[in-house]
N, C-alpha and C positions, 0 to 999 in steps of 0.2 A: 351547453355544447354547443357546435361553430354553424352551421351549412351555409352553402354554395356552390350557385352550375355553371355546366362546364357546357358549351356549345362548341362540340365536334365538327369545324372548319374547314380542316386536313389532316392529311390523320399518306402517309407514308402507302403509294397504292389502294391506299383508299382503305388497309383495312390494317387494322391493330397487328404487326408482326411481335414476335417472339424477345426481340429486341428494344420495342420500342414501354413495352410491357414490363421490360427491365429497368428504363430507368426509372417507370413511373418508382412501383413498386421501391428503388430503391432511395428514391424522394425521402416516400411517406414513413418509413422505414427507421428514415434521420431522427426520428422524435417519441417520445411514450406516450402522445396519446394514440386512440385505436383511433380509425377509418373505414370508416364503411364510404364504398361506391355505389351508387344509384341509378341502374339504366333501368325505363322499366317497368314492372316489378319482379328484379332479381336486384339483391345484395349483397357482394363481397365484398370483401373482406380488402381494405388495398395498399394490404404487406405484401401479398400473395399473389405471384404473381399467377401463380394456372388458375385465380380464382378475375383478376386480370382481363386474360384471353377466353376462360366463359363471356364474361362480357360483348364477346363478339364487336364493339367496340366498329364502326365504318362512319364517315364521314354523314353529318346531315339529324346523326344523335345528340339527346343531348340527356349527363350524366348530373346528378346531383352528390353530395361533395358531404355525408356527416361524420365531426373529426366533439371526435370528447375525450379527456381527463389533463392533466396538470401546465401539462404546454398547446393548448385546442388552439388555444390567441396566436400563438409563431406559429404553430406548423400550418393554421388557416392561410396566415399572410405567407405564406413564406411557399403552397405546396398549390396555394389558387396561382399565382402569379408562377408555377411551374406549372400545374395545363393547362395553362393559354398561350404558352408559350409552344406545349406542344404542337396543340387545336387547336392555334390561330393561327 
């Protein structure tokens, strides 16, 4: 299992919108590994747009991403770079 955290330093209009959540979900869905995202005590499927929306991400939040599966190394490397570009 691979794990990393990302600080949400920027988001368009200060909150996660459907379009951005869709881009994130699309990136995660390219890989076979399971992607779980945790904010506070809530953990969601990183490949589900509605679950991303349910996190209600805002500037100042920190998320933890857990990746497990056959391509977890590649998934973690790519997804961490992608999320940092989205939120930093």
